[in-house]
N, C-alpha and C positions, 0 to 999 in steps of 0.2 A: 469415473469421468464420463460426462455426457457428451455425445455428439449428435446433434439434431440438424435436420436439413433446413435449407433456406426456403422461404415462401413469401412471395409477393411484397418485397420491400422496395421502396423508392427513395432515392436520395432527397434530403430535405435540409434546409438550414437549421442551425441550433435554435432551440426554443428557450424561453425564459424559465428559470428554476422556480416555479411556483407550485405549491401543494395545497392551495386554498380551494375549498369546495370539494364536492364528491369526486369529480374527475381528477382533481389534483391529488387527492388522497390515494386514488387507485394507481395512478402512474408513479406516485412517490413510493408506494409499497412495492410495486414491481421493480422500480429502479433500484431500491435498496436490496431486494432479494437477489437480483441478477448481478448487481455490483459486488455483493459479498461473495458470490460464487466465482466471479472473475478474480477477485483479490485472493481467494483461497486456491486458485489454480484449477478449479473444476472444469473449466473450458480451456483447453490448450490453445495457444496462438494459432490462428488460421481456421478454427472451428466455425462452421456456419450455424447461425442461430435462426430458428424458425419462429416467425410471428405466430403462426397457427398453433404450434406446440406450446408456446408461452401463453397465448390467449386461452387455450384449453386448460392448461395447468392452473391458471389463476381464476378461471371462470369469468372472463371479462370480454369486452369487445376489442376490436383491433386498435382503436384510437389510443387508449392508455398504454398499450404495449409499444406503439410507435413513439409516443411521447417519451417513455422511459428509455427506449433505445437511442433516441436523439440526444438525450442527456448524457448517456454513456458514451456516445460518439463525441460530444463536446469535451468529455473527460479524457479522450484519447484511448479509451479501453476497447471500443469497437469501431468498425468502419461500415458505413452504409453505402454500398456501391451499386450504381445503376446496372440493371440486367443481371446482377449477381446476388444481391441480398445483403444481409448483415453478417459480418465476420469478425471474430476476435482479432484485434490488431496484433500484427507481428512486427517487432522492431529488430533492426539489425544490431549486431554486437557493437558497432561503432555508435549507433544512436543510444544504446544503453549506457555506454561509457560516457558519452556526452552528457546524458541526463545526470549520472551520479557525480560527475565533476561539478555540475551546476548545483545539484542538491547538497553536496558536501560543503560548498562555499556558503550556501544559505544557512544550513543548520549550524555551521561553525559560528556564524555571527549571532545566532540565537543563543548558543551555548555561552559565548563570551558575555552577552548581556545578562544571562541567567546567573553567572558567577558573581557579577557585580550587584545583583538585585535580590538574590535569594534570601529567604527567611529561615529561621530554625524550623518552622512548621513545614516548609517545602523540603528541607533536608530530611526530616522524619519521613515524609512521603516517599522520597527517592530511595532512602535506605530500605524501606519496606518493599518497594517495587523491585529493587535489586535482589533482595532475599528470595522473593517469589520466583524470579527468573532463575536464580541459582538452583532452586529445587527441580527445575525442568531437566537438569543434567541426569537425574535418576529415572526419568520417565522412559519406560522401555518401548512403548508404542510410538513409532515414528510419525504416524498420522496425528495422534493426540499431541505429541511434542511440537510438531510444526504449527498446528492450529493455535495451541496455547501460547507458543512463542510469539506469533504474529500479534495476538491480542495484547499480551503483556508488554511486548516491545513498544507498541504504540502508546500504551499507558505510561511507560517509562519516559518516553520522549515528550509526551504531552505534559508531564509534570515539569520538565525542563522549560517547555513553552510558558507554563504558568509562572515559573520563576522569573522569566524575562519580562513579565508584565507588559506585553505588547500584543494587542489584538491584531494589529496589522500583520506582524510577522507570523503569528499563530494561524490566522486565517489563510494566508498565502501558503503556508507550509502544509496545511491539511491536504490539499489536492496533490502536492508533491508526494506525501506519504502514501496516498492511494496508488499513485503511479509506481512508486517504489515497490510496494507489496505486489502489485500486478506483475512487474518485470521480474521480480524474484521468483514468483510462482509459475511463470510461463516460460522458464528457461529450457524446458524439455527434459530436465533431470528432476527426479522426485526429491522433495524436501531439501533443497540446496542449503537453506539456513538451518533447518532443524537438525541437520547432521553436523553443524559446526557451532552448537550453542555454547559450549564451554569457551571457545575462543571469543565469541561475541560478548559473553558475560565478562570476560577479562577486560575487554574494551570498555564495557559499561563501568567496571570498577575504577578504571583510570579516569573516566569522565566524572564519576561521583567524587573522587578524591580532589579533582581540580575545582569542582563546585564547592565542596566543603571548605577548601582553602581560600575561596573567593579569588582564585587565580584566573582571570579572564583569558590571558594568553594561552595558558595550558589547556583550559577548557576548549578554546577554539581549535588548537592543534589536535587534541585527542578526538574531538568530534569529527573534524575533517578526515583524520586518518581512519576512523571507524566507518564512516560512510564510504570513503574511497575503497576500503578493503572489500566492500560488498561487490563492487564492479569486478575486482580481481577474482573473487570467489565465483561469480556468475560466469566469467570467462572460462574458468577451470571446469565448471560443471557442464557448460555447453560443449567444451572439447571432449569431455568424457562421454557425453550423450551421443555424439556423432562418431566416436571412435569404435 
């Protein structure tokens, strides 16, 4: 995990998400790289990020670094604080629980729509995704298991989004998934989901069954329970981390 010091950041309003032109490509590249580190939990909550360190790493001027950090601030992943700098956002347990209650409700609506609109091709995709995730149960390296789970889990749920045939729901959900990954990986406990993959995959199996049956109500219930169980898991890992 990296801890780098703060340097010369000033608070600024969120900017538009544009990556056109050379400057846009630069800040877009930096944004994606730092975002991925945040979602993987490489920067613990409260870590200070240094503009100078990031600028040196990517070989760029200060401007694209600031543009990237302002985008991350708009995502809720970092905070730019006057006289302090840029720090990785730290959420209270109550805020985390609030988020997952909201997230669970939203994803359950998508799952219900997916059960009603899925095709045989979509089911083939979700079967394959579920089998790939099951194979992670035998991965002995917790780092590899946690990283691969995050990627494959996102793919599993993105297939469900495609089943729902709703760009509106899918686009709104994408940012929620980023925040979900961020919260999971900044709990203070290592690999909180990676250590519970078997249980998570059992949830996935029940969701797949509901989708297969075209049962919108069951899909809604199973998805909501699956997402809400994440908050319970994080509460337990935070308790263990401080005990």
